[in-house]
N, C-alpha and C positions, 0 to 999 in steps of 0.2 A: 476631522473623523477620528474617532474614537472607540475603540471595544471596551465594552463594559459586560456583554454577560454572551456567552459561548455553550453553542452546544455541540454533543459530539453523537454520534451517529453510529451503532455498533461498540459493541461490550465485552470484546476482543482483548488479545494481551494491548495492543496501542491502545485502545480506546480506553482502559482501565488506565495504564499505566501515564499517560496522558488527563484523565479523569484526574485521578488522585492529585496529581503531581499540583494542577490547579487548583483544584480543592482545598490545597494543602498550604501552597501559597496566598492565594488571593483571598482565599474564603466558599464556604459550600452556595453561597448566594451568586457564585460569578460561573456556575459550569451547571447543565444540565447534560441530563442524556434524553435523545428519544427514541422511544421504544412504545410497539405497540402495546395496549391492557394487557395482556396474555404474558407478555417478556414481560414486564415492568412490573405485573403482580409475581412473577417467579424470582427476580431479582430480588425484590423487596422482603420475598417471603426466607428464600437462602441464603441472603445474605451474598455482597464480595468483597473478597479480600485483596489487599494489595500489600506484598511482603510480610502479610501476618497482621495487618492490621484489619478491621473492617471498616468499611468505607460507609458513607452516609448521602448516597445520591440521591438526588433529585431526579423524579421522572417526566416528560412531557411526553400526552399520550395523545396521537392524533384527534383530532376533534372539540380537545378540553383548551379554552382559553388560558392563557398565558402569557409570560411575557417574550416578546421576538429578543433573536438573537443577532445579534452585531457581527461572529465568526460562527459558519457551522464547520465543526470539524470531520470529514469521512472516514472512518474507521471500521468497513465494514468488510468482510471478503466480497471478490467483484460478483459473486454469484446473486447477490442481496442488494447488491447496488440500486438497481430498477426500485426493489422498495423502499431503500434508504429514500430515495429522492422523493418519495409522495410522503414519508412519513415525517420530514424534517418539512411540508410546505405550510406548515401553520406557524412555524418559527419564523418566516423570512419577512424583510421587511424591505423599503425601497433599494435601502445601503447595505444589505447583510453580505458578507463577504464570504467563498466557500475556497478551504482546502481539501485534498484528498490525500492520505497515507497508504492507499492502495497502488501496489505494484503494478507496471506498466505505463501506456502512453493513453488508455483509452476511457477513466472514469475520469478526467476534466473537461472532456468532449460531452460527454453525458451529459454531467451535471451542466455546464455553458448549455447545450441544447436546451438544458428543463428551465433554466435561470438565468441565463445570457452568459457570451463567455466574458464580457469584460469584467464579469463580478469575482471569476476564478483567477485564485494565483496558483503558478504550478509550483509544486511539491515535491519533495522525495524525501523520502524515510529511508534512512541507512544508521547504521554501527548500534541499534538499540538491541539489547539482549532479552527484552521481555515473552514470558511465557505461560500459558493461562490451560490449568488444569480444573477442571470444574469450576468451582467459584473462586481459584484461586490464585492470583497471578502475583509474577513474582521476577524481578528487575533488579541488575546492579548498576548499567549504560544506559541513559536514556535515550545516548547516541547523539545527531544532529540532524534537525530537519534543513534542506537545501531549498530555499524559493526563490522565485521570482516569476518577473511578469513575462508572458510568452509578448515577445519582442523588444525586452531587456529597459521598457519604461522604466521611471521610477515615482510613480504616481503618488497619488496621496493614500490610495489602499494600502498597499507594501509597504508602504510606511509608519501606515495605521499596524498594520500587523508585524512590524519588526518593534513599534514601543509595545506593543503587547506580548510579544516574545521576552523583551527586557523585562517585561515587570512581573512576568509569571515565573522570570528564571530558566527557559527553554533556550537551550544551543541551538542556533539556527546560522548560515549560513547562506548570502545574497548571493545570484547566480545571474550572471546577466545573457547567459544561453541557456537557459532551464532546457528546452526544449529538445538541443543537444544531449544535456545532462541526464536526461530524462531515456533517449535512447541508448545511450551511454548503460547505463544499468541494466535495461531492456534486454541488451545485448549479453550481459553477465546472466541474469536473470536465466533467460532462454538456454544459456547453457548449462551454468548448474544446477538451476530447479530439476530440470526434467532429465537430466544425464540421470544425477541422484538417485531419481524415482524408477528411471525406468531400468538402471544398473543396481538397485539395491544398494546404494553404497553411501559410505560417511564422507564427508570433505576429505580425511585424511586417503578413505578408497578411490575416490575419484581421480587424488593427486597422483595416485600412488599405480594407474591401471590401465596401461598405456591405449587401450582401445577406445576406453572409456574418457580419455580426455583428447583422442585424436577424433570421437565423435562430439566432444563439446567442444571443440574449436573449428569442427564443420560447420556447428548449429550455431555460431557466434558470427563464424562468416557469411551465412545469410542473413543473420539479424545484420550485418553489414551494409549489403548487398539492398536490401528492403530499406532500412534507412535512406541509403544513397538516393533511393526512385522517389523520395519522400524529400530532399533537398538537405539530407541531414547529414554529411560525412565523417564519419568514426574511424580513425586512422588506425593503422595496424599495432601502434605502439601502444593504445590504448583497449584493443584488445590483447593483449601483451601484457601491459599493465595489472588486469583483472587475472591472467593467470596466475600472476606473482601475488596478488591479494589470496586464490586459492591456496597458496602454496604454506599462509601464516594464517589462516581459520582452523578452529579448535578441531584437533584430526577426528575426534572421536562424534563430534558434533552433526547435526545435517541439516539441508534447507526446509524450506516448510513444507513444498509439496511430498518430498519422500516423509514427513512427518505423516501428512493427507494420507498417502495410498496408504502406509501402515498401521493406520487406524482405521484407512478403510473411511474415509472422507471422499465428498466430491473434491478436486483438485481447480487451480487454476490454469489449466493448461488455457484455455482460451485466453486468457491474456499474456501468453508468450506465442505458443507455434501459432494457437486460432489467430492473435494478432497477426503474425508475419505470412501466413497462408492466405487472407484473405487481403493484404494490400498487397501481398506478392502477384497476386491475378490478376487482381485492380491494374499495378504495372508493368506484369510481363517480365515479374522474375521470378523463376522458377524455386522451390524451397524443399528438393527432395529428402531434405534430412528433416524437418523441421514437419514435413509432412510423415514421416515415421515416428518419430518419435510423438508426436500426436495421436496417429494410430493405435500406439503402444499403451499411452497414457487411458485412453477412453477403454482400451479393450481391460483392463485395470480396474476401471472404475465400473466397468459392466461387472465385472467377476467379484470385485465387492458384495454390488449390491444387489446379487441372486438372491 
């Protein structure tokens, strides 16, 4: 198995960053962006820039004949996932591999339902600093992709993905317990993203505000309880390690959910409190803190869209 052709769906900060990197390292013929006709035309008319350089991306429009993709990377917001799954359908062949850069623990399930769970490799995107404003993407650190098969097997598709990352110069780390790692990151996002948005604070503000910190820890403890109901046991030490990470983050920076609420955009609250509330109800685990955070963030979204 060899990965030659890559398709990316989602031209946000992560999609453009990885698309630019793959194109420059391996050539523009090795990567294509999946987009509907209107978005593809807009991207071509306005141009897309990465670190000040204009990109010469290729686009694959649903319904048009073209090459199939050996690897499809989902880099959309969660709200656009259902549409993205359909947009790439014409790019899929019997051995296509899928990874998702979307936060949370849900997107892999949705992709697997559409194309087969055995073809989806678990992935966590972390430590990258890419941002996108208009048609301009900027980054200094590409971070690292944590990858692994659910169940921990080192099969041919995982090895093919690792060979491709080596060829493209993409930093990655293999995990034998990817589902645990995904829930561990969800625990942190459940805390920092939602607390930063609801309390209207930067990373430094959350670290310094006693009530915000206490609420963040309470939300993360609920994530631990919900994960345990799924057989994923996150330790107190893992939770406290994330609080140490919070102390080291750039104080004036902020997570994506607060950026979304400040800009009046829809948030990914369904990935965080929404996921915990749903699984909590299914397994009899109460989530009062995340219930409150969910209600607060939904109210903020409604206010922004009046």
